[in-house]
C-alpha positions in Angstrom: -2.7 28.5 -36.0 0.8 28.2 -37.0 1.6 29.7 -33.2 -1.2 27.2 -31.9 0.6 24.1 -33.7 4.1 24.8 -32.5 2.7 25.3 -28.9 1.2 22.5 -28.8 4.1 20.5 -30.8 6.3 21.6 -27.8 3.7 19.9 -24.8 3.8 17.0 -26.9 7.4 17.0 -27.5 7.9 17.8 -22.8 5.3 15.1 -22.1 7.0 12.7 -24.3 10.0 13.3 -23.0 8.9 13.1 -19.4 7.1 9.8 -19.6 10.9 8.3 -20.9 12.0 8.8 -17.4 12.8 5.9 -15.5 10.0 6.3 -12.7 7.9 4.9 -14.7 9.2 1.4 -15.2 8.5 -0.4 -17.6 6.0 -3.4 -18.9 6.2 -6.6 -18.8 7.2 -8.5 -21.6 9.5 -11.6 -23.2 8.7 -14.7 -20.5 7.6 -12.7 -18.1 4.6 -11.9 -20.5 3.9 -15.1 -21.5 3.8 -16.4 -17.9 1.4 -13.7 -16.8 -0.8 -14.1 -19.9 -1.2 -18.1 -17.9 -2.7 -16.4 -15.0 -6.0 -17.2 -14.3 -6.3 -13.3 -13.6 -5.2 -11.9 -16.6 -7.9 -12.3 -19.2 -8.0 -9.9 -23.0 -4.7 -8.3 -21.9 -5.4 -6.8 -18.6 -5.8 -8.2 -14.7 -8.6 -8.4 -13.5 -10.7 -8.2 -9.5 -12.8 -11.7 -9.2 -15.9 -9.7 -8.6 -17.0 -7.2 -11.3 -15.1 -3.4 -10.8 -15.8 -0.4 -12.0 -13.2 2.1 -11.6 -15.9 4.8 -10.3 -19.6 3.9 -8.9 -22.5 4.0 -11.0 -23.4 7.6 -11.7 -20.0 9.3 -10.9 -17.4 10.7 -14.2 -13.6 11.3 -14.2 -15.1 14.8 -15.3 -17.0 15.0 -12.4 -14.1 13.7 -9.9 -11.7 16.3 -11.6 -14.0 19.3 -11.4 -14.2 18.2 -7.5 -10.9 17.9 -6.6 -10.2 20.5 -8.3 -12.8 23.5 -8.3 -15.5 22.2 -5.6 -15.2 23.1 -2.2 -14.9 20.4 0.3 -13.7 20.9 3.9 -10.3 18.6 2.6 -8.7 19.5 5.9 -4.9 19.0 5.6 -2.8 19.5 9.2 -0.7 22.8 9.6 0.5 21.4 13.2 3.5 18.8 12.6 2.0 15.3 12.6 3.4 13.4 16.1 5.8 11.1 15.7 8.8 8.9 17.4 12.2 8.2 15.9 12.8 4.4 16.9 16.9 3.2 16.1 15.8 0.5 14.1 19.5 -0.2 13.8 19.6 -0.8 17.3 16.6 -3.5 17.4 17.7 -6.5 18.7 16.9 -9.3 15.8 15.0 -11.2 18.7 12.8 -8.3 18.8 8.8 -9.1 16.8 7.7 -6.1 16.4 6.3 -3.4 13.8 7.1 0.1 13.0 4.7 2.1 10.7 6.3 5.2 8.5 2.6 6.4 7.7 0.3 5.8 5.1 0.6 1.5 3.7 4.9 1.7 4.3 5.7 0.0 7.5 8.7 -2.0 9.1 8.0 -5.2 10.7 11.3 -8.3 12.5 9.9 -11.8 13.1 11.4 -14.6 13.6 15.0 -13.1 13.3 14.1 -12.0 9.9 13.3 -8.0 8.2 10.3 -6.9 6.1 10.1 -3.8 4.4 6.4 -3.6 3.0 5.5 -0.5 0.3 8.4 2.0 1.6 7.4 5.9 0.2 11.0 8.0 1.4 10.8 10.6 -1.3 8.1 12.5 0.6 5.5 12.3 -2.9 3.6 10.1 -3.3 2.8 11.2 -7.7 5.3 11.0 -10.1 5.3 14.9 -10.8 7.3 16.5 -7.9 5.4 18.4 -5.6 1.5 17.4 -6.0 1.3 15.3 -3.5 3.9 15.8 -1.0 3.6 14.3 2.6 2.3 16.3 6.1 5.0 18.0 7.8 6.2 15.8 10.3 5.6 12.4 8.3 8.9 11.7 6.6 11.3 11.3 10.1 12.9 8.2 8.5 15.3 7.6 5.2 16.3 4.6 3.5 19.4 5.3 5.6 18.0 4.6 9.2 16.8 0.7 7.4 19.1 -2.2 8.3 19.4 -4.4 5.7 16.4 -6.0 4.5 15.7 -10.0 4.1 12.4 -9.6 2.5 11.1 -6.4 0.6 7.3 -6.8 -0.2 5.6 -4.5 -2.7 1.6 -5.0 -2.7 0.9 -3.3 -6.4 3.2 -0.3 -8.7 1.3 3.0 -8.5 3.5 5.4 -6.9 2.1 6.1 -3.2 3.1 2.4 -2.9 6.4 1.9 -5.3 8.3 4.5 -4.9 10.9 5.1 -7.6 13.5 7.5 -5.0 13.2 5.4 -1.7 13.5 2.1 -4.2 16.6 3.2 -6.0 18.4 4.0 -2.8 17.2 0.6 -1.6 18.8 -1.8 -3.8 22.2 -2.0 -1.6 20.6 -3.4 1.7 17.8 -5.3 0.2 18.3 -9.7 -0.3 15.0 -10.2 -1.7 11.8 -9.0 -3.5 8.3 -10.0 -3.1 5.6 -9.4 -4.9 2.9 -9.8 -7.9 3.2 -10.7 -11.4 4.2 -8.0 -13.7 5.5 -6.1 -11.1 9.8 -7.4 -11.0 9.7 -5.9 -14.9 9.6 -2.4 -13.3 12.5 -3.5 -10.4 14.6 -5.5 -13.2 14.5 -2.3 -15.4 16.0 -0.3 -12.4 18.8 -3.1 -12.3 17.8 -5.2 -9.9 18.8 -8.6 -10.2 16.5 -10.9 -11.6 17.4 -13.9 -8.7 16.2 -11.6 -6.4 13.2 -10.7 -7.6 10.2 -13.4 -6.9 6.3 -13.1 -8.9 3.4 -14.8 -8.1 -0.3 -15.1 -8.7 -2.6 -14.8 -6.0 -3.0 -17.8 -3.2 1.0 -19.6 -4.2 2.9 -19.8 -1.3 6.5 -19.1 -0.7 8.2 -20.6 2.2 11.3 -18.1 3.1 12.9 -20.6 6.3 11.4 -23.2 8.4 10.2 -20.7 10.4 8.3 -18.4 8.3 5.8 -18.9 5.4 4.4 -16.0 2.5 1.2 -16.6 0.7 -0.4 -14.4 -2.0 -4.0 -13.5 -2.0 -6.2 -11.3 -3.7 -7.3 -7.4 -3.3 -9.8 -5.7 -5.0 -8.0 -2.7 -6.1 -5.9 -1.9 -10.3 -2.4 -1.2 -11.1 -0.8 0.6 -13.4 2.6 3.5 -13.4 1.1 5.4 -17.0 -1.1 5.0 -19.1 -1.5 1.5 -19.3 -3.6 0.2 -16.0 -3.7 -3.3 -15.0 -0.8 -4.7 -17.4 0.9 -5.6 -13.8 -1.0 -7.9 -10.6 -1.7 -6.7 -7.2 -2.4 -8.6 -3.5 -2.0 -9.2 -0.2 0.1 -11.2 1.9 -0.3 -14.0 4.7 2.9 -13.7 6.8 2.8 -16.4 8.8 4.7 -17.7 11.4 4.4 -20.6 14.1 1.6 -19.8 16.3 1.1 -16.5 15.1 -0.5 -15.6 11.5 0.0 -11.3 9.8 -2.8 -10.2 7.0 -1.0 -7.8 5.1 -3.2 -5.9 3.1 -2.7 -3.6 0.2 -5.2 -1.2 -1.2 -8.7 -2.6 -2.1 -12.3 -2.4 -1.7 -14.3 -4.5 0.0 -14.9 -8.1 -1.3 -16.2 -11.4 -0.5 -11.9 -12.2 -0.9 -11.7 -11.3 2.4 -14.0 -14.0 3.6 -12.1 -16.5 1.3 -8.9 -15.2 3.1 -10.4 -15.7 6.1 -11.9 -18.8 5.6 -8.2 -20.3 3.8 -5.9 -18.7 6.3 -7.6 -17.0 9.6 -8.1 -16.5 12.1 -5.3 -13.5 12.2 -3.7 -12.3 15.2 -3.0 -8.7 13.7 -4.7 -7.7 10.4 -3.4 -4.7 8.5 -5.9 -3.1 6.2 -6.9 -0.1 3.7 -8.5 2.6 5.6 -8.1 6.3 4.1 -8.1 8.1 0.5 -11.8 6.5 0.1 -14.4 8.2 -1.0 -17.7 7.0 -2.1 -17.6 7.5 -5.8 -14.6 5.0 -6.1 -15.7 3.0 -2.7 -15.3 -0.3 -5.3 -11.1 -0.3 -4.8 -10.9 1.4 -1.4 -12.2 0.3 1.4 -14.7 2.9 3.1 -14.6 3.1 7.3 -17.4 0.9 7.7 -15.9 -2.1 5.0 -13.4 -2.1 7.3 -15.3 -3.3 9.9 -17.2 -5.9 7.7 -13.0 -7.1 6.8 -11.4 -7.7 9.7 -14.6 -9.9 11.0 -14.2 -11.9 7.5 -10.7 -12.6 8.2 -11.5 -13.7 11.6 -8.8 -10.9 12.6 -7.9 -10.5 16.7 -6.4 -7.1 16.1 -6.7 -4.5 13.1 -3.9 -1.5 12.0 -5.5 0.2 10.1 -3.6 1.9 7.4 -3.1 4.3 4.4 -3.8 7.2 6.2 -2.5 10.4 8.1 0.5 10.7 5.2 -0.9 12.0 1.7 -4.1 14.2 1.2 -4.9 11.0 -1.9 -9.1 11.9 -2.0 -11.5 14.7 -0.2 -11.8 14.0 3.1 -10.8 15.3 6.1 -7.1 13.9 7.0 -7.8 12.7 10.4 -11.5 11.0 9.1 -10.1 7.6 8.4 -9.2 6.8 11.8 -11.2 9.1 13.7 -14.3 7.1 11.6 -12.9 3.6 11.8 -12.4 3.9 15.4 -16.2 5.0 15.8 -17.5 2.1 14.1 -15.5 -0.1 15.3 -16.9 1.0 18.9 -20.3 0.6 17.2 -20.0 -2.9 16.3 -21.0 -5.7 18.0 -17.8 -7.3 19.7 -15.5 -4.1 19.0 -11.7 -5.4 18.1 -8.6 -3.8 19.8 -7.2 -0.9 17.0 -3.2 -0.8 17.0 -2.7 3.6 16.4 0.5 3.9 16.8 2.4 7.6 15.8 4.8 6.9 13.1 7.9 5.1 13.9 6.6 4.4 17.9 7.5 0.8 18.4 4.5 -1.7 17.9 5.0 -5.2 19.8 3.8 -7.7 17.5 2.7 -10.7 20.1 2.0 -8.0 22.9 -2.2 -7.8 22.9 -2.4 -5.9 25.5 -0.3 -3.1 24.1 -2.4 0.5 24.2 -2.6 2.6 21.8 -3.1 6.8 22.4 -5.8 8.4 19.2 -2.4 10.6 18.6 -4.3 12.3 16.0 -7.1 14.2 17.8 -6.8 18.0 18.7 -4.1 18.3 15.5 -5.1 21.2 13.6 
């Protein structure tokens, strides 16, 4: 019994010490917490979605999900081949080019109206606080922070590890002019040494005038947040980026709900919409779009073209790695009035205002 208690104590101390690592960030407090408590989204000590959103669907349990992940034999195919990519030199891009470069999953770079944006960058090769547990697929990490120019606006949709990567953010510090994120997430950045003056935190449906040519709005998504045991103490968001005669919807993680139609009615139509498509499962369909939900969402948003993201870099669900792109392509083709899909390889240059640009189904044939 004494030996057992000693082992338990050692494990508790190891866990406690591990949780002190700065990668876990810092929960909001002081003036930041006071501002959070005024938010219409903050109720009963935590942020809530517009609609009731259980973590799991009816009948599913966390124990069942864990057993399925670790013990059930499913076709959780991951690529053994290298994921194909193109290494675009971002530092040599003319600032006058309106372009987008995808880094896999939900990380991407935008140049629009002479400004550079970086969204949810993860370049560490890992989507978890525990190294080596959710490694990126071979070939997906061709970019590092050293490959990036100075960033005018770093946009963070929420504080999950596959969107807010500590190692990447620390390296980005000298290259970042402004950080724009949702309420509470700035607490992590300030804890990590970013100046409070460059951090902008907003609630849903707030407006940020970036300059005379660009406006950013924060808009809802249906998800959750948290980097440690405390959940939903920071807000999650999507963004609307608007230039003269051009609009983009920059979706964070989200399950399908009424907010897509609400955003479409208020801000649409959109020239391009980037939407969560991947790492889904029927057991957590309320917090991640299923492929058919993506088609409903882009109709709600009134999008002219759609870029399905949140796939092709990490295995965070049980589906085969290429299923999200395959299924959304099939669902779109079967839908009434199919919408052009933007499906570049990692690093391939997307011309934002070229509606005729075509893309290959690059994931086909990869083992």
